[in-house]
PQR file with spaces between the fields and no chain letter, atoms N, CA, C, O and H, PARSE charges and radii, in Angstrom:
ATOM       1  N    GLN     1     102.084   89.406  124.425 -0.4000 1.5000
ATOM       2  CA   GLN     1     100.726   89.449  124.511 -0.0000 2.0000
ATOM       3  C    GLN     1     100.129   87.772  124.098  0.5500 1.7000
ATOM       4  O    GLN     1      99.867   87.411  122.950 -0.5500 1.4000
ATOM       5  N    LYS     2     100.060   87.290  124.791 -0.4000 1.5000
ATOM       6  CA   LYS     2      99.605   85.816  124.888 -0.0000 2.0000
ATOM       7  C    LYS     2      98.556   85.706  124.207  0.5500 1.7000
ATOM       8  O    LYS     2      97.743   86.621  124.072 -0.5500 1.4000
ATOM       9  H    LYS     2     100.273   87.583  125.723  0.4000 1.0000
ATOM      10  N    ASP     3      98.417   84.191  123.530 -0.4000 1.5000
ATOM      11  CA   ASP     3      96.963   84.404  122.962 -0.0000 2.0000
ATOM      12  C    ASP     3      96.017   85.366  122.009  0.5500 1.7000
ATOM      13  O    ASP     3      94.815   85.332  121.747 -0.5500 1.4000
ATOM      14  H    ASP     3      99.077   83.448  123.640  0.4000 1.0000
ATOM      15  N    LYS     4      97.103   86.246  121.603 -0.4000 1.5000
ATOM      16  CA   LYS     4      97.055   87.535  120.699 -0.0000 2.0000
ATOM      17  C    LYS     4      96.807   87.447  119.256  0.5500 1.7000
ATOM      18  O    LYS     4      95.910   88.275  119.413 -0.5500 1.4000
ATOM      19  H    LYS     4      98.080   86.273  121.816  0.4000 1.0000
ATOM      20  N    THR     5      96.772   87.235  118.112 -0.4000 1.5000
ATOM      21  CA   THR     5      96.907   87.503  116.608 -0.0000 2.0000
ATOM      22  C    THR     5      97.849   88.111  116.537  0.5500 1.7000
ATOM      23  O    THR     5      98.184   88.733  117.546 -0.5500 1.4000
ATOM      24  H    THR     5      97.501   86.562  117.984  0.4000 1.0000
ATOM      25  N    THR     6      98.589   88.188  115.461 -0.4000 1.5000
ATOM      26  CA   THR     6     100.022   89.325  115.093 -0.0000 2.0000
ATOM      27  C    THR     6      99.078   90.640  114.879  0.5500 1.7000
ATOM      28  O    THR     6      99.463   91.797  115.046 -0.5500 1.4000
ATOM      29  H    THR     6      98.317   87.684  114.641  0.4000 1.0000
ATOM      30  N    LEU     7      97.600   90.191  114.424 -0.4000 1.5000
ATOM      31  CA   LEU     7      97.220   91.828  114.364 -0.0000 2.0000
ATOM      32  C    LEU     7      96.791   92.882  115.446  0.5500 1.7000
ATOM      33  O    LEU     7      96.692   94.094  115.635 -0.5500 1.4000
ATOM      34  H    LEU     7      97.288   89.251  114.288  0.4000 1.0000
ATOM      35  N    GLN     8      96.533   91.237  116.244 -0.4000 1.5000
ATOM      36  CA   GLN     8      95.738   91.994  117.747 -0.0000 2.0000
ATOM      37  C    GLN     8      97.185   92.784  118.658  0.5500 1.7000
ATOM      38  O    GLN     8      97.216   93.829  119.308 -0.5500 1.4000
ATOM      39  H    GLN     8      96.614   90.252  116.091  0.4000 1.0000
ATOM      40  N    VAL     9      97.976   92.048  118.439 -0.4000 1.5000
ATOM      41  CA   VAL     9      99.112   92.894  119.147 -0.0000 2.0000
ATOM      42  C    VAL     9      99.505   93.917  118.194  0.5500 1.7000
ATOM      43  O    VAL     9     100.024   94.845  118.815 -0.5500 1.4000
ATOM      44  H    VAL     9      97.951   91.199  117.911  0.4000 1.0000
ATOM      45  N    PHE    10      99.464   94.195  116.587 -0.4000 1.5000
ATOM      46  CA   PHE    10     100.078   95.566  116.369 -0.0000 2.0000
ATOM      47  C    PHE    10      98.526   96.425  116.411  0.5500 1.7000
ATOM      48  O    PHE    10      98.540   97.615  116.098 -0.5500 1.4000
ATOM      49  H    PHE    10      99.042   93.441  116.084  0.4000 1.0000
ATOM      50  N    ASP    11      97.710   96.018  116.658 -0.4000 1.5000
ATOM      51  CA   ASP    11      96.780   97.145  117.010 -0.0000 2.0000
ATOM      52  C    ASP    11      97.066   97.909  118.494  0.5500 1.7000
ATOM      53  O    ASP    11      97.210   99.097  118.784 -0.5500 1.4000
ATOM      54  H    ASP    11      97.699   95.050  116.912  0.4000 1.0000
ATOM      55  N    ALA    12      97.081   96.570  119.360 -0.4000 1.5000
ATOM      56  CA   ALA    12      97.763   97.195  120.853 -0.0000 2.0000
ATOM      57  C    ALA    12      98.784   98.429  120.483  0.5500 1.7000
ATOM      58  O    ALA    12      98.796   99.627  120.766 -0.5500 1.4000
ATOM      59  H    ALA    12      96.963   95.605  119.125  0.4000 1.0000
ATOM      60  N    CYS    13      99.502   97.699  119.836 -0.4000 1.5000
ATOM      61  CA   CYS    13     100.970   98.884  119.501 -0.0000 2.0000
ATOM      62  C    CYS    13     100.441  100.099  119.182  0.5500 1.7000
ATOM      63  O    CYS    13     100.581  101.197  119.720 -0.5500 1.4000
ATOM      64  H    CYS    13      99.492   96.726  119.607  0.4000 1.0000
ATOM      65  N    LEU    14      99.755   99.718  118.142 -0.4000 1.5000
ATOM      66  CA   LEU    14      99.144  101.332  117.550 -0.0000 2.0000
ATOM      67  C    LEU    14      98.299  102.243  118.714  0.5500 1.7000
ATOM      68  O    LEU    14      98.548  103.364  119.158 -0.5500 1.4000
ATOM      69  H    LEU    14      99.641   98.826  117.704  0.4000 1.0000
ATOM      70  N    GLY    15      97.358  101.434  118.979 -0.4000 1.5000
ATOM      71  CA   GLY    15      96.868  101.633  120.309 -0.0000 2.0000
ATOM      72  C    GLY    15      97.781  102.573  121.934  0.5500 1.7000
ATOM      73  O    GLY    15      97.142  103.207  122.774 -0.5500 1.4000
ATOM      74  H    GLY    15      97.155  100.524  118.619  0.4000 1.0000
ATOM      75  N    VAL    16      98.949  102.430  121.952 -0.4000 1.5000
ATOM      76  CA   VAL    16      99.673  102.650  122.622 -0.0000 2.0000
ATOM      77  C    VAL    16     100.581  103.942  122.204  0.5500 1.7000
ATOM      78  O    VAL    16     101.001  104.774  123.007 -0.5500 1.4000
ATOM      79  H    VAL    16      99.468  101.915  121.270  0.4000 1.0000
ATOM      80  N    ALA    17     100.788  103.950  120.889 -0.4000 1.5000
ATOM      81  CA   ALA    17     101.400  104.764  120.299 -0.0000 2.0000
ATOM      82  C    ALA    17     100.434  105.766  120.069  0.5500 1.7000
ATOM      83  O    ALA    17     100.744  106.957  120.108 -0.5500 1.4000
ATOM      84  H    ALA    17     100.446  103.274  120.236  0.4000 1.0000
ATOM      85  N    GLU    18      99.351  105.399  119.847 -0.4000 1.5000
ATOM      86  CA   GLU    18      98.419  106.946  119.491 -0.0000 2.0000
ATOM      87  C    GLU    18      97.954  107.393  121.014  0.5500 1.7000
ATOM      88  O    GLU    18      97.169  108.341  120.995 -0.5500 1.4000
ATOM      89  H    GLU    18      99.099  104.432  119.816  0.4000 1.0000
ATOM      90  N    LYS    19      98.257  106.936  122.219 -0.4000 1.5000
ATOM      91  CA   LYS    19      98.136  107.505  123.184 -0.0000 2.0000
ATOM      92  C    LYS    19      99.249  108.371  123.377  0.5500 1.7000
ATOM      93  O    LYS    19      98.952  109.564  123.432 -0.5500 1.4000
ATOM      94  H    LYS    19      98.894  106.165  122.235  0.4000 1.0000
ATOM      95  N    TYR    20     100.473  108.077  123.495 -0.4000 1.5000
ATOM      96  CA   TYR    20     101.218  108.684  123.410 -0.0000 2.0000
ATOM      97  C    TYR    20     101.356  109.547  122.458  0.5500 1.7000
ATOM      98  O    TYR    20     102.344  110.183  122.826 -0.5500 1.4000
ATOM      99  H    TYR    20     100.715  107.107  123.450  0.4000 1.0000
ATOM     100  N    GLY    21     100.921  110.105  121.209 -0.4000 1.5000
ATOM     101  CA   GLY    21     101.216  110.512  120.582 -0.0000 2.0000
ATOM     102  C    GLY    21     102.559  110.457  119.449  0.5500 1.7000
ATOM     103  O    GLY    21     103.179  111.356  118.881 -0.5500 1.4000
ATOM     104  H    GLY    21     100.118  109.589  120.911  0.4000 1.0000
ATOM     105  N    ILE    22     102.646  109.359  119.430 -0.4000 1.5000
ATOM     106  CA   ILE    22     103.950  108.608  118.111 -0.0000 2.0000
ATOM     107  C    ILE    22     102.960  108.163  117.119  0.5500 1.7000
ATOM     108  O    ILE    22     101.932  107.486  117.159 -0.5500 1.4000
ATOM     109  H    ILE    22     102.143  108.629  119.891  0.4000 1.0000
ATOM     110  N    LYS    23     103.647  108.798  116.193 -0.4000 1.5000
ATOM     111  CA   LYS    23     103.314  108.778  114.796 -0.0000 2.0000
ATOM     112  C    LYS    23     103.973  107.177  114.401  0.5500 1.7000
ATOM     113  O    LYS    23     105.000  106.780  114.952 -0.5500 1.4000
ATOM     114  H    LYS    23     104.482  109.348  116.161  0.4000 1.0000
ATOM     115  N    VAL    24     103.155  106.267  113.277 -0.4000 1.5000
ATOM     116  CA   VAL    24     104.206  105.049  113.593 -0.0000 2.0000
ATOM     117  C    VAL    24     104.230  105.070  111.293  0.5500 1.7000
ATOM     118  O    VAL    24     103.459  105.687  110.558 -0.5500 1.4000
ATOM     119  H    VAL    24     102.321  106.589  112.829  0.4000 1.0000
ATOM     120  N    MET    25     105.033  104.445  111.021 -0.4000 1.5000
ATOM     121  CA   MET    25     105.366  104.421  109.665 -0.0000 2.0000
ATOM     122  C    MET    25     105.451  102.775  109.877  0.5500 1.7000
ATOM     123  O    MET    25     105.621  102.247  110.976 -0.5500 1.4000
ATOM     124  H    MET    25     105.659  103.944  111.617  0.4000 1.0000
ATOM     125  N    LEU    26     105.321  102.155  108.784 -0.4000 1.5000
ATOM     126  CA   LEU    26     105.506  100.624  108.306 -0.0000 2.0000
ATOM     127  C    LEU    26     106.395  100.602  107.313  0.5500 1.7000
ATOM     128  O    LEU    26     106.327  101.186  106.232 -0.5500 1.4000
ATOM     129  H    LEU    26     105.183  102.584  107.892  0.4000 1.0000
ATOM     130  N    ASP    27     107.426   99.738  107.821 -0.4000 1.5000
ATOM     131  CA   ASP    27     108.729   99.460  106.670 -0.0000 2.0000
ATOM     132  C    ASP    27     108.360   98.032  106.135  0.5500 1.7000
ATOM     133  O    ASP    27     107.955   97.314  107.049 -0.5500 1.4000
ATOM     134  H    ASP    27     107.481   99.263  108.699  0.4000 1.0000
ATOM     135  N    VAL    28     108.387   97.419  104.904 -0.4000 1.5000
ATOM     136  CA   VAL    28     108.290   96.127  104.678 -0.0000 2.0000
ATOM     137  C    VAL    28     109.596   95.866  103.641  0.5500 1.7000
ATOM     138  O    VAL    28     109.457   96.146  102.450 -0.5500 1.4000
ATOM     139  H    VAL    28     108.716   98.002  104.161  0.4000 1.0000
ATOM     140  N    HIS    29     110.233   95.591  103.892 -0.4000 1.5000
ATOM     141  CA   HIS    29     111.883   95.288  102.735 -0.0000 2.0000
ATOM     142  C    HIS    29     111.887   93.576  102.412  0.5500 1.7000
ATOM     143  O    HIS    29     112.451   93.036  101.459 -0.5500 1.4000
ATOM     144  H    HIS    29     110.346   95.364  104.859  0.4000 1.0000
ATOM     145  N    SER    30     111.112   92.922  103.461 -0.4000 1.5000
ATOM     146  CA   SER    30     112.155   91.528  103.082 -0.0000 2.0000
ATOM     147  C    SER    30     110.993   90.657  103.168  0.5500 1.7000
ATOM     148  O    SER    30     110.263   91.138  104.033 -0.5500 1.4000
ATOM     149  H    SER    30     110.654   93.361  104.234  0.4000 1.0000
ATOM     150  N    ALA    31     110.375   89.395  102.584 -0.4000 1.5000
ATOM     151  CA   ALA    31     109.447   88.687  102.756 -0.0000 2.0000
ATOM     152  C    ALA    31     109.869   87.570  103.646  0.5500 1.7000
ATOM     153  O    ALA    31     109.006   87.275  104.473 -0.5500 1.4000
ATOM     154  H    ALA    31     110.968   89.004  101.881  0.4000 1.0000
ATOM     155  N    GLU    32     111.076   86.799  103.705 -0.4000 1.5000
ATOM     156  CA   GLU    32     111.739   86.576  104.740 -0.0000 2.0000
ATOM     157  C    GLU    32     112.704   87.197  105.863  0.5500 1.7000
ATOM     158  O    GLU    32     113.428   88.114  105.475 -0.5500 1.4000
ATOM     159  H    GLU    32     111.777   87.039  103.034  0.4000 1.0000
ATOM     160  N    ALA    33     112.788   86.868  107.006 -0.4000 1.5000
ATOM     161  CA   ALA    33     113.865   87.660  107.843 -0.0000 2.0000
ATOM     162  C    ALA    33     113.555   86.701  109.176  0.5500 1.7000
ATOM     163  O    ALA    33     112.443   86.292  109.509 -0.5500 1.4000
ATOM     164  H    ALA    33     112.200   86.123  107.322  0.4000 1.0000
ATOM     165  N    ASP    34     115.044   86.404  109.971 -0.4000 1.5000
ATOM     166  CA   ASP    34     115.180   85.546  110.809 -0.0000 2.0000
ATOM     167  C    ASP    34     116.041   86.891  112.135  0.5500 1.7000
ATOM     168  O    ASP    34     116.370   88.069  111.996 -0.5500 1.4000
ATOM     169  H    ASP    34     115.948   86.737  109.701  0.4000 1.0000
ATOM     170  N    ASN    35     116.106   86.085  113.119 -0.4000 1.5000
ATOM     171  CA   ASN    35     116.401   87.240  114.330 -0.0000 2.0000
ATOM     172  C    ASN    35     117.626   88.389  113.675  0.5500 1.7000
ATOM     173  O    ASN    35     117.395   89.574  113.914 -0.5500 1.4000
ATOM     174  H    ASN    35     115.839   85.128  113.233  0.4000 1.0000
ATOM     175  N    SER    36     118.675   88.119  113.013 -0.4000 1.5000
ATOM     176  CA   SER    36     119.607   88.671  112.537 -0.0000 2.0000
ATOM     177  C    SER    36     119.108   89.865  111.596  0.5500 1.7000
ATOM     178  O    SER    36     119.736   90.917  111.484 -0.5500 1.4000
ATOM     179  H    SER    36     118.863   87.156  112.819  0.4000 1.0000
ATOM     180  N    GLY    37     117.755   89.552  110.845 -0.4000 1.5000
ATOM     181  CA   GLY    37     116.999   90.787  110.014 -0.0000 2.0000
ATOM     182  C    GLY    37     116.895   90.103  108.596  0.5500 1.7000
ATOM     183  O    GLY    37     116.574   88.922  108.464 -0.5500 1.4000
ATOM     184  H    GLY    37     117.245   88.697  110.935  0.4000 1.0000
ATOM     185  N    HIS    38     117.125   90.756  107.786 -0.4000 1.5000
ATOM     186  CA   HIS    38     116.812   90.197  106.554 -0.0000 2.0000
ATOM     187  C    HIS    38     117.635   89.257  105.735  0.5500 1.7000
ATOM     188  O    HIS    38     118.805   89.610  105.587 -0.5500 1.4000
ATOM     189  H    HIS    38     117.386   91.716  107.894  0.4000 1.0000
ATOM     190  N    ILE    39     117.388   88.487  105.349 -0.4000 1.5000
ATOM     191  CA   ILE    39     117.931   87.415  104.639 -0.0000 2.0000
ATOM     192  C    ILE    39     117.852   87.017  103.227  0.5500 1.7000
ATOM     193  O    ILE    39     118.361   86.134  102.536 -0.5500 1.4000
ATOM     194  H    ILE    39     116.437   88.200  105.469  0.4000 1.0000
ATOM     195  N    HIS    40     116.921   88.119  103.024 -0.4000 1.5000
ATOM     196  CA   HIS    40     116.618   87.893  101.443 -0.0000 2.0000
ATOM     197  C    HIS    40     116.217   89.340  101.259  0.5500 1.7000
ATOM     198  O    HIS    40     115.347   89.775  102.013 -0.5500 1.4000
ATOM     199  H    HIS    40     116.508   88.837  103.585  0.4000 1.0000
ATOM     200  N    PRO    41     116.862   90.313  100.147 -0.5600 1.5000
ATOM     201  CA   PRO    41     116.433   91.666   99.979  0.2800 2.0000
ATOM     202  C    PRO    41     114.930   91.894   99.287  0.5500 1.7000
ATOM     203  O    PRO    41     114.584   93.068   99.155 -0.5500 1.4000
ATOM     204  N    VAL    42     114.229   91.096   98.942 -0.4000 1.5000
ATOM     205  CA   VAL    42     113.384   91.485   98.250 -0.0000 2.0000
ATOM     206  C    VAL    42     111.624   90.982   98.889  0.5500 1.7000
ATOM     207  O    VAL    42     111.709   90.120   99.763 -0.5500 1.4000
ATOM     208  H    VAL    42     114.509   90.143   99.049  0.4000 1.0000
ATOM     209  N    TRP    43     110.568   91.294   98.647 -0.4000 1.5000
ATOM     210  CA   TRP    43     109.362   90.461   98.989 -0.0000 2.0000
ATOM     211  C    TRP    43     108.368   90.163   98.584  0.5500 1.7000
ATOM     212  O    TRP    43     107.217   90.301   98.999 -0.5500 1.4000
ATOM     213  H    TRP    43     110.500   91.995   97.937  0.4000 1.0000
ATOM     214  N    TRP    44     108.999   89.520   97.313 -0.4000 1.5000
ATOM     215  CA   TRP    44     108.249   88.277   96.661 -0.0000 2.0000
ATOM     216  C    TRP    44     109.132   86.706   96.350  0.5500 1.7000
ATOM     217  O    TRP    44     109.026   85.888   95.437 -0.5500 1.4000
ATOM     218  H    TRP    44     109.934   89.408   96.976  0.4000 1.0000
ATOM     219  N    LYS    45     109.985   86.760   97.535 -0.4000 1.5000
ATOM     220  CA   LYS    45     110.303   85.180   97.898 -0.0000 2.0000
ATOM     221  C    LYS    45     109.217   84.099   98.195  0.5500 1.7000
ATOM     222  O    LYS    45     108.083   84.234   98.653 -0.5500 1.4000
ATOM     223  H    LYS    45     110.071   87.425   98.277  0.4000 1.0000
ATOM     224  N    GLY    46     109.962   82.887   97.762 -0.4000 1.5000
ATOM     225  CA   GLY    46     109.274   81.794   98.099 -0.0000 2.0000
ATOM     226  C    GLY    46     107.510   81.791   97.962  0.5500 1.7000
ATOM     227  O    GLY    46     106.821   82.335   97.099 -0.5500 1.4000
ATOM     228  H    GLY    46     110.884   82.778   97.389  0.4000 1.0000
ATOM     229  N    ALA    47     107.148   81.087   98.978 -0.4000 1.5000
ATOM     230  CA   ALA    47     105.427   81.287   98.577 -0.0000 2.0000
ATOM     231  C    ALA    47     104.502   82.554   98.852  0.5500 1.7000
ATOM     232  O    ALA    47     103.277   82.489   98.956 -0.5500 1.4000
ATOM     233  H    ALA    47     107.708   80.645   99.679  0.4000 1.0000
ATOM     234  N    ILE    48     105.385   83.904   98.971 -0.4000 1.5000
ATOM     235  CA   ILE    48     105.066   85.240   99.362 -0.0000 2.0000
ATOM     236  C    ILE    48     105.045   85.472   97.689  0.5500 1.7000
ATOM     237  O    ILE    48     105.992   85.213   96.946 -0.5500 1.4000
ATOM     238  H    ILE    48     106.380   83.957   98.886  0.4000 1.0000
ATOM     239  N    THR    49     104.018   85.904   97.362 -0.4000 1.5000
ATOM     240  CA   THR    49     104.062   86.092   95.507 -0.0000 2.0000
ATOM     241  C    THR    49     103.807   88.340   95.664  0.5500 1.7000
ATOM     242  O    THR    49     103.503   89.146   96.545 -0.5500 1.4000
ATOM     243  H    THR    49     103.249   86.114   97.965  0.4000 1.0000
ATOM     244  N    THR    50     104.159   88.367   94.286 -0.4000 1.5000
ATOM     245  CA   THR    50     103.682   89.963   95.032 -0.0000 2.0000
ATOM     246  C    THR    50     102.658   90.297   94.689  0.5500 1.7000
ATOM     247  O    THR    50     102.348   91.486   94.766 -0.5500 1.4000
ATOM     248  H    THR    50     104.406   87.713   93.570  0.4000 1.0000
ATOM     249  N    GLU    51     101.714   89.256   94.149 -0.4000 1.5000
ATOM     250  CA   GLU    51      99.907   89.404   94.126 -0.0000 2.0000
ATOM     251  C    GLU    51      99.637   89.288   95.510  0.5500 1.7000
ATOM     252  O    GLU    51      98.615   89.856   95.893 -0.5500 1.4000
ATOM     253  H    GLU    51     101.967   88.291   94.087  0.4000 1.0000
ATOM     254  N    GLN    52     100.453   88.563   96.519 -0.4000 1.5000
ATOM     255  CA   GLN    52     100.164   88.619   97.963 -0.0000 2.0000
ATOM     256  C    GLN    52     100.432   90.124   98.802  0.5500 1.7000
ATOM     257  O    GLN    52      99.664   90.903   99.366 -0.5500 1.4000
ATOM     258  H    GLN    52     101.284   88.101   96.208  0.4000 1.0000
ATOM     259  N    PHE    53     101.677   90.115   98.616 -0.4000 1.5000
ATOM     260  CA   PHE    53     102.304   91.396   99.046 -0.0000 2.0000
ATOM     261  C    PHE    53     101.433   92.806   98.688  0.5500 1.7000
ATOM     262  O    PHE    53     101.308   93.651   99.573 -0.5500 1.4000
ATOM     263  H    PHE    53     102.302   89.483   98.157  0.4000 1.0000
ATOM     264  N    TYR    54     101.000   92.962   97.714 -0.4000 1.5000
ATOM     265  CA   TYR    54      99.784   93.789   97.303 -0.0000 2.0000
ATOM     266  C    TYR    54      98.744   93.958   97.760  0.5500 1.7000
ATOM     267  O    TYR    54      98.279   94.954   98.316 -0.5500 1.4000
ATOM     268  H    TYR    54     101.101   92.275   96.994  0.4000 1.0000
ATOM     269  N    SER    55      98.410   93.206   97.599 -0.4000 1.5000
ATOM     270  CA   SER    55      97.080   92.397   98.657 -0.0000 2.0000
ATOM     271  C    SER    55      97.160   92.811  100.045  0.5500 1.7000
ATOM     272  O    SER    55      96.237   93.541  100.405 -0.5500 1.4000
ATOM     273  H    SER    55      98.787   92.397   97.147  0.4000 1.0000
ATOM     274  N    ALA    56      98.069   92.511  100.939 -0.4000 1.5000
ATOM     275  CA   ALA    56      98.141   92.913  101.876 -0.0000 2.0000
ATOM     276  C    ALA    56      98.331   94.303  101.925  0.5500 1.7000
ATOM     277  O    ALA    56      97.517   94.908  102.623 -0.5500 1.4000
ATOM     278  H    ALA    56      98.818   91.917  100.646  0.4000 1.0000
ATOM     279  N    TRP    57      98.990   94.803  101.497 -0.4000 1.5000
ATOM     280  CA   TRP    57      99.376   96.698  101.413 -0.0000 2.0000
ATOM     281  C    TRP    57      97.432   96.877  101.225  0.5500 1.7000
ATOM     282  O    TRP    57      97.001   97.766  101.959 -0.5500 1.4000
ATOM     283  H    TRP    57      99.651   94.310  100.930  0.4000 1.0000
ATOM     284  N    GLU    58      96.847   96.494  100.770 -0.4000 1.5000
ATOM     285  CA   GLU    58      95.784   97.351  100.184 -0.0000 2.0000
ATOM     286  C    GLU    58      94.706   96.767  101.455  0.5500 1.7000
ATOM     287  O    GLU    58      93.639   97.380  101.432 -0.5500 1.4000
ATOM     288  H    GLU    58      97.197   95.772  100.174  0.4000 1.0000
ATOM     289  N    ARG    59      94.800   95.576  102.682 -0.4000 1.5000
ATOM     290  CA   ARG    59      94.049   95.553  103.257 -0.0000 2.0000
ATOM     291  C    ARG    59      94.299   96.292  104.500  0.5500 1.7000
ATOM     292  O    ARG    59      93.565   96.582  105.445 -0.5500 1.4000
ATOM     293  H    ARG    59      95.667   95.078  102.701  0.4000 1.0000
ATOM     294  N    VAL    60      96.043   96.611  104.137 -0.4000 1.5000
ATOM     295  CA   VAL    60      96.179   97.560  105.682 -0.0000 2.0000
ATOM     296  C    VAL    60      96.078   98.668  105.446  0.5500 1.7000
ATOM     297  O    VAL    60      96.481   99.395  106.354 -0.5500 1.4000
ATOM     298  H    VAL    60      96.639   96.375  103.370  0.4000 1.0000
ATOM     299  N    THR    61      95.590   99.298  104.334 -0.4000 1.5000
ATOM     300  CA   THR    61      95.669  100.597  103.712 -0.0000 2.0000
ATOM     301  C    THR    61      94.082  100.753  104.428  0.5500 1.7000
ATOM     302  O    THR    61      93.829  101.411  105.438 -0.5500 1.4000
ATOM     303  H    THR    61      95.263   98.707  103.597  0.4000 1.0000
ATOM     304  N    ALA    62      93.111   99.961  103.610 -0.4000 1.5000
ATOM     305  CA   ALA    62      91.289  100.036  103.852 -0.0000 2.0000
ATOM     306  C    ALA    62      91.182   99.836  105.653  0.5500 1.7000
ATOM     307  O    ALA    62      90.225  100.251  106.306 -0.5500 1.4000
ATOM     308  H    ALA    62      93.316   99.427  102.790  0.4000 1.0000
ATOM     309  N    ARG    63      92.111   99.279  106.112 -0.4000 1.5000
ATOM     310  CA   ARG    63      92.034   98.903  107.952 -0.0000 2.0000
ATOM     311  C    ARG    63      92.214   99.716  108.750  0.5500 1.7000
ATOM     312  O    ARG    63      91.701   99.776  109.868 -0.5500 1.4000
ATOM     313  H    ARG    63      92.889   98.942  105.581  0.4000 1.0000
ATOM     314  N    TYR    64      93.319  100.772  108.041 -0.4000 1.5000
ATOM     315  CA   TYR    64      94.035  101.748  109.180 -0.0000 2.0000
ATOM     316  C    TYR    64      93.775  103.466  107.959  0.5500 1.7000
ATOM     317  O    TYR    64      94.376  104.511  108.209 -0.5500 1.4000
ATOM     318  H    TYR    64      93.736  100.723  107.134  0.4000 1.0000
ATOM     319  N    ARG    65      92.955  103.341  106.951 -0.4000 1.5000
ATOM     320  CA   ARG    65      93.012  104.820  106.292 -0.0000 2.0000
ATOM     321  C    ARG    65      92.505  105.789  107.346  0.5500 1.7000
ATOM     322  O    ARG    65      93.030  106.901  107.387 -0.5500 1.4000
ATOM     323  H    ARG    65      92.467  102.492  106.748  0.4000 1.0000
ATOM     324  N    ASN    66      91.426  105.447  108.303 -0.4000 1.5000
ATOM     325  CA   ASN    66      91.099  106.771  109.251 -0.0000 2.0000
ATOM     326  C    ASN    66      91.957  106.796  110.420  0.5500 1.7000
ATOM     327  O    ASN    66      91.693  107.762  111.136 -0.5500 1.4000
ATOM     328  H    ASN    66      90.999  104.544  108.270  0.4000 1.0000
ATOM     329  N    ASN    67      92.704  106.213  110.767 -0.4000 1.5000
ATOM     330  CA   ASN    67      93.823  106.311  111.968 -0.0000 2.0000
ATOM     331  C    ASN    67      94.829  106.941  111.549  0.5500 1.7000
ATOM     332  O    ASN    67      95.648  106.460  110.766 -0.5500 1.4000
ATOM     333  H    ASN    67      92.919  105.429  110.185  0.4000 1.0000
ATOM     334  N    ASP    68      94.881  108.218  112.078 -0.4000 1.5000
ATOM     335  CA   ASP    68      96.362  109.217  111.648 -0.0000 2.0000
ATOM     336  C    ASP    68      97.122  108.990  112.593  0.5500 1.7000
ATOM     337  O    ASP    68      97.852  109.928  112.914 -0.5500 1.4000
ATOM     338  H    ASP    68      94.215  108.609  112.713  0.4000 1.0000
ATOM     339  N    THR    69      97.239  107.678  113.388 -0.4000 1.5000
ATOM     340  CA   THR    69      98.870  107.428  114.088 -0.0000 2.0000
ATOM     341  C    THR    69      99.286  106.523  113.235  0.5500 1.7000
ATOM     342  O    THR    69     100.479  106.267  113.398 -0.5500 1.4000
ATOM     343  H    THR    69      96.647  106.916  113.128  0.4000 1.0000
ATOM     344  N    LEU    70      98.645  105.779  112.165 -0.4000 1.5000
ATOM     345  CA   LEU    70     100.053  104.948  111.200 -0.0000 2.0000
ATOM     346  C    LEU    70      99.851  106.010  109.951  0.5500 1.7000
ATOM     347  O    LEU    70      98.807  106.056  109.300 -0.5500 1.4000
ATOM     348  H    LEU    70      97.676  105.988  112.032  0.4000 1.0000
ATOM     349  N    VAL    71     101.015  106.874  109.701 -0.4000 1.5000
ATOM     350  CA   VAL    71     101.254  107.961  108.922 -0.0000 2.0000
ATOM     351  C    VAL    71     101.765  107.974  107.711  0.5500 1.7000
ATOM     352  O    VAL    71     101.877  108.937  106.951 -0.5500 1.4000
ATOM     353  H    VAL    71     101.863  106.836  110.229  0.4000 1.0000
ATOM     354  N    ALA    72     102.276  106.149  107.447 -0.4000 1.5000
ATOM     355  CA   ALA    72     102.882  106.113  106.077 -0.0000 2.0000
ATOM     356  C    ALA    72     103.703  104.703  106.395  0.5500 1.7000
ATOM     357  O    ALA    72     104.217  104.076  107.321 -0.5500 1.4000
ATOM     358  H    ALA    72     102.184  105.368  108.064  0.4000 1.0000
ATOM     359  N    MET    73     103.480  104.658  105.099 -0.4000 1.5000
ATOM     360  CA   MET    73     103.446  103.211  104.687 -0.0000 2.0000
ATOM     361  C    MET    73     104.817  102.851  103.784  0.5500 1.7000
ATOM     362  O    MET    73     104.801  103.385  102.675 -0.5500 1.4000
ATOM     363  H    MET    73     103.062  105.167  104.347  0.4000 1.0000
ATOM     364  N    ASP    74     106.049  101.998  104.090 -0.4000 1.5000
ATOM     365  CA   ASP    74     107.125  101.764  102.579 -0.0000 2.0000
ATOM     366  C    ASP    74     107.516   99.974  102.288  0.5500 1.7000
ATOM     367  O    ASP    74     107.531   98.988  103.026 -0.5500 1.4000
ATOM     368  H    ASP    74     106.062  101.564  104.990  0.4000 1.0000
ATOM     369  N    GLY    75     107.725  100.142  101.209 -0.4000 1.5000
ATOM     370  CA   GLY    75     107.988   98.889  101.047 -0.0000 2.0000
ATOM     371  C    GLY    75     108.556   98.644   99.787  0.5500 1.7000
ATOM     372  O    GLY    75     108.042   99.311   98.890 -0.5500 1.4000
ATOM     373  H    GLY    75     107.713  100.943  100.610  0.4000 1.0000
ATOM     374  N    GLU    76     109.518   97.840   99.426 -0.4000 1.5000
ATOM     375  CA   GLU    76     110.325   97.962   98.037 -0.0000 2.0000
ATOM     376  C    GLU    76     109.904   96.831   97.234  0.5500 1.7000
ATOM     377  O    GLU    76     110.366   96.669   96.105 -0.5500 1.4000
ATOM     378  H    GLU    76     109.935   97.298  100.155  0.4000 1.0000
């Protein structure tokens, strides 16, 4: 998805999931990750604060509150 924002790519993925009846659960457990997976097991590391984490979940909740393809969100 060249020249797309992360949000545009996510929306496209949700669209494909909806088309095929696949339900989606967002799962965030690490503020920083590399290609091997989690490198720090919490979401409040470095420049990412607790407030930013909560604010991001609030934005996601507001944006997708009427989208029944996104059925759950999980974060530690």
